[in-house]
N, C-alpha and C positions, 0 to 999 in steps of 0.2 A: 340518074338524079339520086342524091344521097337520101337515105331513109330518115324521116323525121321521127324522133323519139321524144316522149314526154320526159319530164324531169325524173319522175319515178322510174321509168324504164331505163334511163341513162344510169341512175344510181344502181339499179339491180344489175345491169350488164357490167358496169365497171367493177362492182363487187365480185361478180362471178369471174371476170377476167383476172382480177388480182388474186383470187383464191386459187384459180387454176395455175397462175404463174408461180405463186409460192410453192405449190405442190410439185409442179413439173420441173422448175428450175433447180429446186433442192434435190430432187430424186434422180433426174436423168441429165440435168445440165442444160445450158443455153443452146448448144449446137443441136442436140437431139430433140429439143422441144419444137414441135411443128405448130404452125398457125392453126391447123385443123384441130389439134389437141387443145390448144388454148381456147378456141371459141366454142368447143363442144358443149360445155356446161352452160355457157352464156346463151345458147340458142340463137346465134347469129352466124352468118356466112363469113368466110375468110376476108372478103373485101371490106366488110363492115368494121373489122377490127381497127382499121386505120382511121375510123371516125373517132376512136377513143384513145389510141396510142400511135405514135408515128412509126413504131417498129417494135418487135419483140424485145430488142435491146433497150428501148425506151421504157417498156414495162418493167424490165429487170431492174434498171436503175431507179425507177420510181419506187419500187418495193424497197430497195435498199435505203433510199432517202426517207421513206416513211419510218423506218426503224432507227435511223441515224440518231435522232434526238434522244430516244430512250436508251440506246446503246451507249451514247456519250455520257448520259447521266450515270449509268451504272458503272462504267469502266473508268471514266475520267473524274467526274464531279464527286461521286460517292466512293470511288476507288482511289485513284492516284492522288487527287487533291485532298483526300481525307486522312492521309498518312501523318503520323506524328514525327517521322523523320524519313530520310530517303529509303532506307530498307523497308520500313513499314509501308510506305507509299507504293513501292514496286510490288511488294507482296499483295497488297490490296488490289492493285491493278490486275495482276495475273489471276488472282482468284475470281475477280469479277469477270474477266475475259473468258475464263473457263466456264463460268456459269452461263454466260451468253451463248457459248458454243453448245451447251447442253440443252438450251431452250429455244434456240433460233436455227433451224435447219439451213436456212439460206446463208446465214453468216458462217455456219460450219462448212458449207459448200465453198465459200470464198477462201477459207483457209486451205482446203485441199486442192482447189483449182483456181489459183490467183490469175491464171491466164484469161479466165472468163471476164473478170472485172476489167482487165486491160483491153479486151476486145470491145466491151461495152463503152468504155470511156473514149476509145478511138472512133466510135461510130455514132455516138449520141451527142447532140448539142444539149447543153444544160437546160435550155428553155424547153426542150421537148420532154423532159422528165421531171421538171421541178414541181414542187407542191404549191398549191395556190397560196399566195401571200408569203411564201418562204423562199429564201435563196438556197441553191443547192449546197449541201454540206458534205464534207468528206465522210466516207463510210468505214474506214478502218482506223482512223484517229492516229495514224503514225506521226503526223505533224505535231499533235498535242504531246504525245509521248516523247518525241525527239526534242522538242523545246524544253520540256521539263528536265530531261537528262542533261542537256547542254548546260542549263542553269546550275544543276547539281554538280556537274563536273567542274564548272568554273568556281564553285564554292568549295571544291575538294571533298564533297560528300559521296561522289560516285567515281569509280576508277576509270582510267582511260581518258583519251582526248577526242575520240571519234564517236559521237552519239549514235551513228548508224550501226556501229559494231555492237554497242550495248542493246540497241533495239533488236538487232538480229538475234542476239543471245536470248533475249526475253521471249522472242517469238517462237523459239524452239520449244518452250514449255507448252505452247498451244498444240504441239504435235502429240503430246502425251495422251490427251483424252481420245484421240483418234485410234489409239491402241489399247483402250481400257479393257477390252475383252481378254487381251493377252495376259493381263496382270491379275485377272480374277478378283478375288476378295481383297487382295493387297493394293488394288488400284488407288483408293483414297490415301493410303499411307505413302505410296510411291509418289503420287502427285504432290502431297504436302512436302515431302522431303526434297523433291526436285526444286520446288519453288523456294523453300527455305535455304537450300544449299546455294542456289544460283544468286538469290538476292543478298545473302551474306557475303558472297564473293564480290559482288558488284558494289556493295555499300558496307565495307568492313568496319568503318568507324561508327556506324549507327548502333544504337542500343538494340539488343535482341528483343523481339516482340513476344 
């Protein structure tokens, strides 16, 4: 018979599971995170975990969805869509995305291990991870970026005809922060130059920012 929890107990356990999930998924990854480790801080047994989440994959996706709105605001609304022209928009997007990488360990994990998100999406039904009152949202915003680039290519402001190629080129910049230690004190300058050079090449007709 399932254990009956008070509302306060459910809130405490849910918060503990989410905190453990953020820490473990970001540090050791989805595959190496065990149910035993997830439930340890919550003070429940493994079987009780399923009272709160359908699976550890559902918990993983739930955590991503919780951050999706904030990440979209920073990278798309206040980044990409705040640009004065195509080059400035792409620069703003990249700087915002790098800032997210530096402050969100789970998002950083996605960049280095994209296979984990693919595994989660293949195993989790959206309703098993959705937030109360909200529809599931994309977590990497590739669709938003692709749509913007396609529009700018049609307008002649961004080079090329395949938005996927441009998105791929932009995503290479997100690999630079993963090697920050190798650049030492020159890292900020290296990052800025990489972003400026790439966006200038992709949007050569835009005014320099």
